[in-house]
C-alpha positions in Angstrom: 107.1 132.7 58.6 104.5 130.0 59.2 105.7 126.5 59.4 104.7 124.4 56.4 102.9 121.2 57.1 101.9 118.3 54.8 98.7 118.7 52.8 96.9 115.9 54.6 93.5 116.8 53.1 95.1 116.5 49.6 96.7 113.2 50.7 93.4 111.8 51.8 91.7 112.7 48.6 94.5 111.3 46.6 94.4 108.0 48.5 90.6 107.7 48.2 90.7 108.3 44.4 93.5 105.7 43.9 92.1 103.0 46.1 88.3 102.9 46.1 88.3 99.1 46.1 86.4 98.8 42.8 89.3 98.6 40.4 92.6 96.8 40.1 95.8 98.4 41.3 97.5 100.6 38.8 101.0 101.9 38.5 101.7 105.3 40.0 103.3 108.0 37.9 106.7 109.1 39.1 105.3 112.5 40.0 102.5 110.9 42.2 105.0 108.6 43.9 107.4 111.5 44.7 104.6 113.6 46.0 103.3 110.8 48.3 106.7 109.9 49.7 107.6 113.6 50.3 104.3 114.1 52.3 104.9 111.0 54.4 108.6 111.8 55.0 107.7 115.4 56.0 105.5 114.1 58.8 108.1 111.6 60.0 110.8 114.2 60.0 108.6 116.7 61.9 108.0 114.2 64.7 111.7 113.3 65.1 112.7 117.0 64.8 110.1 117.9 67.5 111.4 115.2 69.8 114.9 116.6 69.4 113.6 120.1 70.2 111.9 118.8 73.3 115.2 117.0 74.2 117.1 120.3 74.0 114.6 121.9 76.4 115.0 119.0 78.9 118.7 119.3 78.7 118.5 123.0 79.6 119.1 123.8 83.3 116.0 124.7 85.3 117.3 128.1 86.3 117.9 129.1 82.6 114.4 128.1 81.7 112.9 130.1 84.6 114.9 133.1 83.5 113.4 132.8 80.1 109.9 132.8 81.5 109.3 129.1 81.1 106.8 127.9 83.7 106.4 124.4 85.2 103.0 124.3 83.4 104.9 124.9 80.1 107.2 121.9 80.8 104.2 119.8 81.7 102.5 120.6 78.4 105.8 119.8 76.6 106.0 116.4 78.3 102.4 115.8 77.5 103.2 116.3 73.8 106.3 114.0 74.1 104.0 111.3 75.6 101.8 111.4 72.5 104.9 110.9 70.3 106.3 108.0 72.3 103.0 106.1 72.2 104.5 104.8 68.9 106.9 102.1 69.8 109.4 103.2 67.2 109.5 106.8 68.6 109.7 105.3 72.1 112.8 103.4 71.1 114.2 106.5 69.3 114.1 108.7 72.4 117.3 107.2 73.7 119.2 107.5 70.4 118.4 111.2 70.1 119.6 111.8 73.7 116.2 112.3 75.3 116.0 109.4 77.8 118.6 110.6 80.3 117.2 114.1 80.7 113.7 112.7 80.9 114.8 110.5 83.8 116.4 113.6 85.3 113.0 115.2 85.4 111.9 112.6 88.0 114.0 114.6 90.4 112.6 118.0 89.4 111.7 120.4 92.2 108.1 120.7 90.9 105.7 117.9 91.6 103.7 118.3 88.4 106.9 117.7 86.4 108.0 114.7 88.4 104.5 113.2 88.0 104.3 113.8 84.3 107.9 112.6 83.7 107.0 109.3 85.4 103.9 109.0 83.2 106.0 109.5 80.0 108.5 106.9 81.2 105.6 104.5 81.8 104.4 105.0 78.2 107.8 104.4 76.8 108.4 101.1 78.5 104.9 99.6 78.4 105.1 96.3 76.5 108.4 97.4 75.1 111.3 95.1 76.0 113.9 97.2 74.3 113.0 100.4 76.1 112.6 98.5 79.4 116.3 97.4 79.0 117.4 100.9 78.1 115.7 102.4 81.1 117.1 99.7 83.4 120.6 100.4 82.0 120.2 104.1 82.6 119.3 103.4 86.3 115.8 104.6 85.7 114.3 102.3 88.3 116.1 104.0 91.2 114.5 107.5 90.9 111.1 105.8 90.3 111.5 103.8 93.5 112.5 106.9 95.4 109.4 108.8 94.2 107.2 105.8 94.8 108.3 105.3 98.4 109.1 108.8 99.7 107.6 111.6 97.6 105.4 114.0 99.6 102.9 114.2 96.7 100.6 111.2 96.4 100.0 111.9 92.7 103.8 111.7 92.1 103.9 108.4 94.1 101.0 107.0 92.1 102.5 107.9 88.7 105.9 106.5 89.8 104.2 103.2 90.8 102.4 103.1 87.4 105.8 103.5 85.6 107.4 100.8 87.8 104.6 98.4 87.0 105.1 99.0 83.3 108.9 98.7 83.6 109.0 95.4 85.4 106.2 93.6 83.7 107.5 90.6 81.7 110.9 91.9 82.6 112.7 89.4 84.9 115.7 91.6 85.6 113.3 94.4 86.5 111.3 92.1 88.9 114.6 90.9 90.5 115.8 94.5 91.0 112.4 95.5 92.5 112.5 92.6 95.0 116.1 93.4 96.0 115.1 97.1 96.6 112.6 95.9 99.2 109.7 96.6 96.8 107.2 94.4 98.7 107.6 96.5 101.8 107.0 99.6 99.7 103.8 98.1 98.3 102.7 97.2 101.8 103.1 100.9 102.9 101.3 102.0 99.8 98.2 100.0 100.9 98.0 102.2 104.0 97.4 105.3 101.8 94.1 107.1 101.8 94.2 107.2 98.0 92.0 104.6 96.4 93.8 104.9 93.1 97.2 104.4 94.8 95.8 101.3 96.7 94.4 99.8 93.5 97.7 100.2 91.6 99.6 98.6 94.5 97.2 95.7 94.8 97.3 95.0 91.1 101.1 94.9 91.0 101.1 92.6 94.1 98.7 90.3 92.2 100.9 90.3 89.1 104.1 89.6 91.1 102.5 86.7 93.0 101.2 85.3 89.7 104.7 85.4 88.2 106.4 83.9 91.3 103.9 82.0 93.5 106.6 81.4 96.2 106.5 85.1 97.0 103.2 84.4 98.7 105.3 83.4 101.7 107.2 86.7 101.7 104.1 88.9 101.5 102.4 86.8 104.2 105.3 87.4 106.6 105.1 91.1 105.8 101.5 91.2 107.0 99.7 91.6 103.7 96.8 89.3 104.6 95.7 91.6 107.5 95.9 94.7 105.4 94.0 93.0 102.5 91.3 92.0 104.9 90.9 95.6 105.9 90.7 96.7 102.3 88.2 94.0 101.5 85.7 96.3 103.3 86.7 99.4 101.4 84.0 101.7 100.0 85.9 101.6 96.7 84.5 98.6 94.7 87.7 98.1 92.7 89.8 98.2 95.9 87.6 95.5 97.4 87.9 93.3 94.3 91.7 93.6 94.2 92.0 92.9 97.9 89.7 89.8 97.6 91.8 88.6 94.7 95.0 88.9 96.7 93.4 87.1 99.7 92.3 84.3 97.4 95.8 83.9 96.0 97.4 83.8 99.5 94.8 81.4 100.8 95.3 78.9 98.0 99.1 79.1 98.6 98.7 78.4 102.3 96.3 75.5 101.7 98.6 74.2 99.0 101.4 74.0 101.7 99.1 71.7 103.7 98.7 74.4 106.3 95.2 73.9 107.8 95.9 75.5 111.2 93.3 78.0 112.4 94.3 81.4 113.6 92.7 84.7 114.7 93.0 86.0 111.2 90.9 83.1 109.9 88.1 84.0 112.2 88.5 87.7 111.1 88.4 86.6 107.4 85.2 84.7 107.9 83.6 87.6 109.6 84.6 89.9 106.7 83.3 87.5 104.1 80.0 87.3 105.9 79.7 91.0 106.0 80.4 91.2 102.3 77.7 88.6 101.7 75.2 90.7 103.7 76.3 93.8 101.9 75.9 92.2 98.5 72.4 90.9 99.5 71.3 94.5 100.2 72.6 95.9 96.8 70.2 97.2 94.2 69.9 95.4 90.9 72.2 97.9 89.2 74.9 97.6 91.9 74.7 93.8 91.8 75.5 93.9 88.1 78.5 96.1 88.7 79.7 93.8 91.5 79.7 90.7 89.5 83.5 90.1 89.9 83.2 90.7 93.7 80.4 88.3 94.0 82.4 85.5 92.4 85.5 86.3 94.4 83.6 86.2 97.7 82.1 82.8 96.8 85.4 81.4 95.6 87.2 82.6 98.8 84.5 81.1 101.0 84.5 77.8 99.1 88.3 77.6 99.3 88.4 78.3 103.0 85.5 76.3 104.2 84.9 73.6 101.5 81.3 74.7 101.0 79.5 77.2 98.7 78.7 80.6 100.1 75.1 81.6 100.9 75.3 83.8 97.8 74.4 80.6 95.8 71.4 79.8 98.1 70.2 83.4 97.7 70.5 83.3 93.9 73.0 86.2 93.9 76.0 84.4 92.4 74.6 84.2 88.8 71.9 86.7 88.1 69.2 85.9 85.5 70.6 86.6 82.0 74.3 87.1 83.1 75.5 83.8 81.6 73.2 83.9 78.6 74.9 84.9 75.3 74.0 88.3 73.9 71.1 88.4 71.4 72.0 87.7 67.8 70.8 90.8 66.0 73.3 91.1 63.1 72.7 87.6 61.7 69.1 88.4 60.9 70.3 91.0 58.5 73.5 89.5 57.2 72.7 85.8 57.0 74.1 84.2 53.8 71.4 83.4 51.3 72.3 79.7 51.1 72.2 79.3 54.9 68.9 81.1 55.1 67.4 78.9 52.4 68.6 75.8 54.1 67.2 76.9 57.5 63.7 77.5 56.0 63.5 74.1 54.3 61.1 71.5 55.7 63.3 68.7 57.2 60.5 66.1 56.7 59.7 66.1 53.1 57.4 63.1 53.3 55.0 64.9 55.7 54.3 67.6 53.1 50.8 67.3 51.7 51.1 70.1 49.2 53.2 68.5 46.5 52.3 71.2 44.0 54.2 73.7 46.1 57.8 73.3 45.1 60.7 74.6 47.0 62.2 77.8 45.6 65.9 77.2 44.9 68.4 79.8 46.1 69.3 82.6 43.8 72.9 82.1 42.6 74.6 85.1 41.1 76.6 84.5 38.0 76.5 84.6 34.2 73.3 83.3 32.6 74.1 80.3 30.2 73.3 80.9 26.6 70.5 78.9 25.0 73.0 76.8 23.1 74.7 75.6 26.2 71.5 75.0 28.2 71.6 71.3 27.6 
């Protein structure tokens, strides 16, 4: 028997016919109200029921699922559906109450890489900008398997997805940041920067930047771990986003070092100057299209040069820091069509009335919409 679903087309027509914006609100009949509430409740119940069904599957042992012909691709598709449901913050918070969070975290240890990766992606969706779910995942020891996959999984996609989930879990979550630091998270991020995957490097650099922004004193920790040398290497990456993230990290670390009154020169300082000069030369050879895409990189290179050497970079002299039209506001097209009548009339008035020689030409007053007064009230 086919599963009955709400009549969404009928619901749409009903909604449009009862709220077209031209009339005042009217009271609904009891029959209309009941029909509307039943339709909305049916959809809500279907989502929760479906999440419970997915939870039952996640709770079923892997061997049993395999014996029933369920493939890893089937599980991946099921988790993909679950991810769509938990994009709603209410559903994300409900996943724990219906018993789905613990088996989902268990999938992080699944024998199939595609399931481990997809499970991490779902966890990241659940905790993103969601303090309640962040706390629930922390209490369920969800950070531990994520860290394990991030640091030691053999599949780079699994490592990348785990890092993305960790980033969402600890953002604006002080207990999460503290746990990440205690688990030697910075060392794991340093190792991630040595990967050949540009996406993995970008995620690691972005998380480093966030952590340093939250706790500036950690700049000393990452400096001791050798991050400046690695970031200088990545500042010459072929991946533009990796270069930008590496330059941003170097700028943060340089400002911290100079803020500590450390003006000593080292071999790394000479290396940095060489890399910045190479980036300036590379930017100078870019096409107009590439220059537009590298706007952030141009500003980072100039800021880093100015911070290190107390002088502007040669990008300014070459006119490559601010290209023509970059700082100009976008053209105002809409106001020509939607300018209020009174404003348009006022703009077209002659500000110097005395200079007008055509006194017979009177200004046309603006057209004001409203009821026309009767002849008896004209006076």
